[in-house]
N, C-alpha and C positions, 0 to 999 in steps of 0.2 A: 504493500500500500504506500509506503513512504517514498517509493521511487516513481510513483505515477504522477504525471502532470495533471493539474487540475483543469478541467474543461471550463469554458466560459460560463456555462450555466451552473457550475458547481459553487458551493459556498466555501469561501476561504477568508482569511483575515489579511488583507493587503491594502495598505494605504498609499502605495506608490502608484497605483493605477489611476488614470484620469477619471474624472467624473463624466459619466455618459448620460446624455439627455437629448431627446429629440433626434436620435439616430446618428449623432456625430460626437466625437470625443473632444473634450475641452480640458485644458490644463487646469489644475487647481488654482484658484485665486490666491493672490499674495497673502490675504488675511488668513485663509485656511491653511496655507503652507506654514505661516508663522504659528498658527494654533497647533498644527500637527508636530512641528518641531518642539514646541513647548511640551506637548504631550509626551514626546519621546524622553524628555528630561524628567518629567514627573513619574512616568510609568515604568521606570527602571528597565531601560534597554528594550523598549517595545519593538523596535525594528528587528531585533534578533528573532522574535517570535511572530513576525507579521504573517508569514506564509507557513502555517503549521503543516509540516510535511507529513505528519502522522495522523492528522485528522481524517475521519472517514468522509468520502465525497458524498454530498447530498444535493438533491435537486433544489434550486431556488424556488421560493413559494411566493405567490401573490394572493392576497386575501381580499375578498370582496363580500360585502353584506348588503342586502337589498330589503328595504321596508322591515327592518327589525324592530319589534316592539316587545316590551317585557312588562308583565303585570304580576302583582302579588296580592294575596288575600289579606285583608285587614281584620284585626281582632283575633282573640284566642281561638283555638281549634273547635271549642264547644259553642262559640257564639260569633260566627262570621258576620262582619258588618258591611262587606262589599269588597270591591277590588280597587287597587291603586296602580295607575300606570307609572312606572319608573322611566321607561324609554318609549318614545313615540315615533314610529316610522323613520328610523335612521337608515341612511344608505351611505356607502362610501367604498373606497378601494385603497388598500395599502399595498404598495409595491415593494419588491426586493430592492436592496441597496438604499433604503430610506430609513431615516430615524423619524418616527411619527410620535408626536406628542398629543395626548388626549387631555384637554384642559377644561376648566370650568370651575365655578364656585362650589363650595361644599354642598353636597346633596344634589348636584346636577346630574349624576348618573355615570360618572367617569369609571369608577371601579365596576359598576354593574355591566357597562358595555364591554369592558375588557374581560370580565369573567365569562360573559356570553361568547365572545370571540375565541377565548381560550378553551371553551368547552366545559367550564366549571359550573355553568348554570344552564339548565335545559328546561326544567319545568316552568311554564308560564311564558316561554319565548315563542314568538311568531315571526315569520320571515325566512329569508334564504341566506345561507352563508356558503360561499363558493371558495374552493381552493384550486387555484389555477384554472378557473372557469368551470369546475365541476362541483356538484354538491358534495359537501364535506362529509366524509366518513369519520366519525368522532374518534374511534379507537386508533385509526391510522394517523389522524391529525395530532392526537396526543403524543404519539411516538415521535413526530417530526417537530414538535414544539416544546417549549418549556415555559414555566411560570415562576418568576422570581418575586416573592412576596415582599410587602413593605417591611415587615419585621424579619431580620436575618435569623431564621430559626435553624440553628446548627447544633450538633452534638458538642457539648462543651469540653469533653474529655479527649477528643481526638485532635491531632495536629493537622494543619492544612495538607501536608503530604499524605498522611494516612487517609484523610477524607477523600482526597483526589484519587488515590489508588483504589479505594473501595468503589468510588463512582466509576472509574475506568473498568474495573473488574466486572461490575454489574452491567455496564452499558455496551462494552466492546467485546467482540469475539476475536481477539488478536493475541499475539504472543506477549509474554511479560516484558520483553525488551521493548517492543513497540509501545506498550502502555507506559512504561517508565519514561521513555523518550518524550512521549506526548505530554505527560504530567510535568516534566521539567520545562518543556516549551511553554506551556500555559502558565505555570508559576512564574517563569521569567517574564513573560509578556505582560502579566497582570501585576507585576511588582510584589510578588508574594514569596520570592525565593529566600529573602533574608529572615522571614518569619515561618519558614516551612516546617520547622521543628518546634514551634511554640504552640501550646494548646489553644484551642479556639476561644476559650473563656478569657484568655489574656490578650486577645487581639483588639485593635481599635475599631471604631465604627466603620471607617472607610475600608479597612482590611477585611472585616466581616462581609461587607457588601461585595467586594471584589471576589472573595472566596465563594460566596453564594453564586456569583456569575460563573466562576471557574468550574464549579461542580457541574453545572449544566452545560458548559461548553465542551465537555469531554466528547460527547457524541455528535458535536457540530450541528445543533438544531438550526434549520433554516428560518424558523420563526421563534422570536423570544419576546415574552411579555414581562414588563416590569411595573409593579405597583408602587408608585411614589418612591422611586429609587434614591432620591436625594433627601428623604425625610430623616431628620435627626442628625444630619451631617453638617460639618462646617463648610465654608465656601471653597476651600482647597479640595476637600474630599468630594464635594459636589462636582467640582470641575473635573476631577479625575474620573469619577463614575460616568458622567455624561460624555466626556471625551472617549472613554472606553466604549460606550454604547455606539457612538458615532463611528468609531473605527470598525466595530463589528458590522455595522450597517454597510460601510464601504466595502467590506469583504463579501458582500452579496446576500446578507441576511435581511430579513424583514424585522425591524426592531420597533416594538410598540410599547409605549409607556404612558402611564398617567402621571401628570405633574401639576402641582397645585399653583404655585406662583414663582416661577423661576426668575433669576436675575436676568438683566438684559444680556449679559455675556453668555449665559446658558441658553437663553431664548433663541439667540441667533444661530445656535448650533443645530437646531432642528430643521429637517427638510420639509416636513409637512405638519400642519396643525389640524386637529379635529376638535372644535370647541363646542361644549355643551352648555345648555342652561335649561333647567326645568325639564330635563329628559329629551330635549330636542336640540338639533344641530343649529348653531348660529354662524358657524364659519367652517369651511374645509378648503384648504389650499396651502400655499407656501407661506413662509414667514415674511418675505419681502412684500408680498401682495396684500398683507393684512391691513396696513395703514391706508394705502390707496383705496382699498375696497371699503373700509369704514368711512372714508371721506365721501365716497359716492352716495352713502346713506345719510350724510349730514353729521357724521360723528368725527370730530377732529381731535387727534391725540395731541395733548400739550407738548410743547418743545421740551426736550430733555426728560421726557416722561417714559418710563419703561412700558413698552407696548404690551407686555404680559399683564402688568398691573392695570393698564387702561382697559383691555378687553374684559378682565375680570370685574372691574368697576362697572362697565357697561352692562355685563350680564347680571350683576347684582342690583341694578336699578339706580345707580348713583347719578346717571344722566337721564333719568326718567325711564318709564317703562318702554324700552326699545325692543324687548324680546319679540313681540308679535311682528314688528317690522323685519327683524333679523330672520325670524322663522320663515316669513313669506319670501324674503329675498333668496334664501337657500332653496326653498321649494320651487320657486320660479326659475331656478337655474342660473342665477347671477354668478355663482361660484363655478359653474360647470365649464365655462370657457377657459378660465384659468386652470382648472383641474385637468382638462384635456391637454392644454398647452404644455403642462409640466409632466405629462405622462412619460415615464422613463423607457428608453430603448437601449439595448446593448448590442453593439456591433451590427447594427442594421436589423436585428431581430427584436420585435416588440416583446418586452418582458411582461408588460401589464396590458396586453391586448384585450380586446373585448371578449374574444373566445378563450383567452387565458391558456392557450395550448403551450405545453412545455415538453420538449423531447429530451432525451438522454437522462441519465441518472438512474440509480437502482430503484426498483419498485418497493415501496414500503409495505411491510407485512404487519399483521395484527399482533404477532407473538413478541415476547420479550427477547432481548438480545442473547440472554443466557437461559439455560434450563432451570427448572425449579430446584433441582438438587444443587446446582452451582450457586444459585441465589441463597439457598439455605446455608450452605457452607460459609459463604462470605458474610452473611448477616449473623450467623452463629459466632464467628470469630470476632466481628465488630462488637456484638453485644457482650461477649466475654471481656474484651478490652475495656469497654465502657464500665462494666460492673466492677472490674478490678480496680479501676482508677477513681470510682465514685466514693467520695468521703462519707456521704450520708448513707447510701444504700449498702455499702460493703464495710468500709473501715469502722465506722461508728457502730454498725450492727455487730461486728465481730467483737469489738471491745465491750459492748454492752452485755453480750451473752456471757463473756468471761467474768466481767465484774459482778453482774447480778447473780451469776451462778455461785461465786464465792460468798457473796452476802447472804444468799438464801441458805447455802451450806452451813455457814456459821450460825445463822438464826435457828435452823432446825437440826443442829448438830446431834448426831447419834440418837435420833428418835424413832428410826424405822422399825426397830424390833422391840420397842417398849410398849407393853399392853396398856399402860396408863396414859400414853400420849397418842392414842389412835386418832383422836379428832385433830390433833395438831398435824399428824402425818397425812390425813386426808386433805387437810387445808393446804399442806405443802404440795400434794399431787395436783390439786385443782389450780393452785397458783402457777405451777409449772406449765400447765396447759394454757392458762390465761396469758402468761408472759410470752410463750412461744407463738400464740395466736397474734397478739399485738405486735410482737417483734417482726412478724412476716407481713402483717396487714398494713401497718401505717407507713413504712418506708416505700412500699409499692404505691399506696394511695398518693403519697407526696411527690413521687418522681415520675410516675407514668403519664399523668396529664401533660407534662412538658414534653415528653418523648412522643406523645400522640401528635403534636403539631409537626414534628419532624417527619413522622410516618406519613401523615396526610400529604405533605409537600412532595416527598419522594415517590409515593405511590401514584399520586395524580400526575406526576411528571414521568411516569412509566419506568421507574427504576426496577421495580420488582413486584411480584404478586403478593396478594394479601396472605395466602396460605404459607408462602415461604417465610414471610416476616413473622407471622404469628407462631409458626412452629419453631423458628430459631429463637424467638423471645422466650417461649415456653421451655425449651430444652436448655438454653444457656443459664436460666435462673435456677434450675433444679440442683446442680452441684452445691450452690451456696445455701439453698434451703435445706440441704442435707448436712453440710458441715456445721452450721450454727447450732442446730439442735443436738448434734453429737457432742460438740464442745460443752454445751450447757449441761446435758444429761450426764456426761462423764464426770463432771465436777460434783453435781449435787447428789447423784445416786450413791456414791461411795461416802461422801461427807455425812449424809443423813443416815447412813448405815441401813440401807435397804437390803433385802435378801441377797447374799453374795452368790448368786446363781447366774450363770451365763445366759440361760434361756430368758429369765425374767429381765435381766439387764438389756438384752437385745430387743425384747418385746417393748420395753419402756422407751427405748430409742426409736423403734419403728413407729410406735404410736405418736411420738413427739414429731417425727418427720412428717407423718401423714397430716397431723394437725397444722403444721407450718405450711405445707403445700396447699391444703384447702383454704387456709386463711389468705395466702398469697393470691390464690385464684379469685377469691372474693375481692381482694384489693384491686386486682386487674379489672374486674367487672365494674367496680365503683369508679375507678379512674377513667375507664372508657365511656361509661354512661354519663358521667358528670360533665357539665358544661364549662366548669372552671375549676381551678385548684382550690378556691375557697369552698365551693360546693362539695368537692371531694373530701376535704378535711373535716367537714361537718358530717357528711353521710357515713364516712368510714367508722368512727366510733359509735354512731347511733345504731348502725346495723349490728354492732357487737352486743348491745344491751339485751335484746330478746334472746340472742344466742346463748348468753351467759345465764340469763334468768331461768331458762328452761333446761339447763344442763343437768339438773339433778343434785346439785350441791346446796343451793340456797333453799330449794323446796324439794322434798322427796317426790319422786315421780308418781307414787300411788296417792299422794295428797293433792295433786293438781286437779282443779275442777274439770268435769267431763267436757265442758264446752271449750276448754283450752288444752285438752290432752294432745290434740294434733300438733300443737306448737312444739312439744318436746321432740317430735320426730324430725323436724326440720332444723334442729339445733345440732350442728356437727360437733360442738364441744361436748354434748351429752355422750356421744359415742367415744370420744377421746377419753373423757373422764371415766366412763364405764370400763373402757379397755384397760386403762392403767390400774384401776381398782382390782380388776380380775388378774392382771399381771403380777401385782404385788401381794394380794391377799387370797387369790384363787389358786387353782391347780394343786390342791392338796398340800398347802403350806403347813409346816409344823407349827406348834403352839408358840405364841409370842412370849417373850421373857416378862416375868411379873416381879418387879422389885419389892412389892409389898406382899401382904398375906393374901389379899383377894383382889383380883383384877377382872372387871366385867367382860372385857373384850380380849381375853387371852386366846380364845379360839378365833382364827381368821374368818370362819364362816359367819360368825355373829356380826362382823363388820359389814359383810356383803348383804346380810339380811336387813340390817339397820338402814342401809342406803338403797335397798330395794333393787339390787343387781345380782341376787344369788342365782337367778334363772337365766341370766344373760350369757351369750356365747361370744367368745373372743373373736372368732373368725367372722361373725356377723358384723362386729364393729369395724374390722378392716374392710370388709366388702362395702359397707355403707359409706365409709370415708372415701373409698375409691370412687364410688358412684357420685358423691358430692364433688370430687375433684373433676371428674369427666363432665358432669352437667355444667358446672361453673365455667370451665374452660370453653365448652361448646357455646354456651350462652354468650360469653365474652366475644367469641369469634363472630357470632351472628349479629351482636350489637355493633361491633366494629364494622362489619360489612354494611349494615343498615346506615351507620353514620357516614360512610363514604358515599353511599347513594344519596343521602339527604343533603350532602354538601353541594350537590348539583341541582 
């Protein structure tokens, strides 16, 4: 691949090529040459990576939308109050080699339009979207496009080089040498080589934005969507990001971004504008044509005034309610002449022609670049690295299990074989299950909602399948859910002087591991189903209350009212507690030691009778905990799948 010459219709990153318009080549103006020279200085030897020799060759894409409208239902699901139109009869055409800015005041519909064009919103949309003149196939289009969100949602424990290699391994079916060369080229071109071994959590805002772009650039998508790419960045970082987007467009890509209020310097870097107000288009055309066009409608931009600020002020009504006039002007075709005049052609071949025909280039398929097994292996390794480096999920949890184990061992020291301290010992057994439950539940509840955002971005950008991700996530967590209970149980079991029998010790550990796995599964479900981290942290402990209440420790199972008996069967802690009682006091254990003359619970069977578990079966407890684990994991998968569909 790296020795192949890129064809004219292919997408590359080259800024040395002339700007092509109306069928002939023109040299870059002096102003743009100066800008590009400055960009070379800022972007860390960008010229060295201009023509990425290892990037896959992709067909250039022109995007057209006709009479696109979008409505949503108002009111809660149980009491709909009607429909609200967010977009109204929008039409336009975005060509390759163009940097297009979608502008407008807050609430104008910028992000909604881009979400629809990117395929993130389908329900409620009417109209046609064409890709190279043909109706868009959404799955194919998702594979040839990428969406870079406003917030740079990245895994904080990976370095840029590690994140780039994972992206390359998931997106490209090439040798490791080619992938490494490509990653080096992109890191060099985007100015990330110096911080390639720094964890993402320590990167600056501008570096995070460029890394988010670099991750999607690996498979050379011909269409790139950016949602407010300059949000939260200083002026230098803003210039770097917009300069990068412009250079990507000059390489043959179609770059579409929403931008709220750019500076005059950034505003002039855009090739085309699509300006919205109240869900309708008030201007579509080139940047230089904006001010003359507004003059024809009687709107004069003050001298030395930023044109971007001026058009936003007009759309917001600061010059009177001019929106109906602007809507009518666009509908009547006043922008059409300028739009046709600036239609781009390349080497005599119309790129954005009416029929949109494009020859050459490989045919896009629906499938992922790598197999499900390969995706699983890559994601499994990534999840393991993330877990090992996570201070909250791993390091703190390991320390807490050791520390709490020592404290509990000292508190209940040598009570396991004392007939006078049976109630203390059952309290110890219940607390052990309680601690292991919360030790697995809460870290997952706290960390998974943040990882959910990363998953949604990567999955919707066609990195990997849902089942590969979920299976890798499930399998990678299991070793840590096994290690922590083993550490805790190995400390407390012998310090509290429980029966020194290997079988009982192993059963105690096995039940502890099962409890931790089921609790973690519940934490995953809460994290997936919750709309935010705040909701998840509230729901997590609340779900534990009925689970503990009906476990059989606070209230004996035979004294629970008939109308609440069913609740005890859906409490997985009941089966954990029941199982450890049988492991410690069942299986024909010999009599307990009695330091006094008379001990009421010297016979272990009496303890089981008191707690109403004498007829319970240990294997049933294991089976039920396994069923809980499977049901919760499957439910989480289905909720995750539903959440992906609801995003559209």
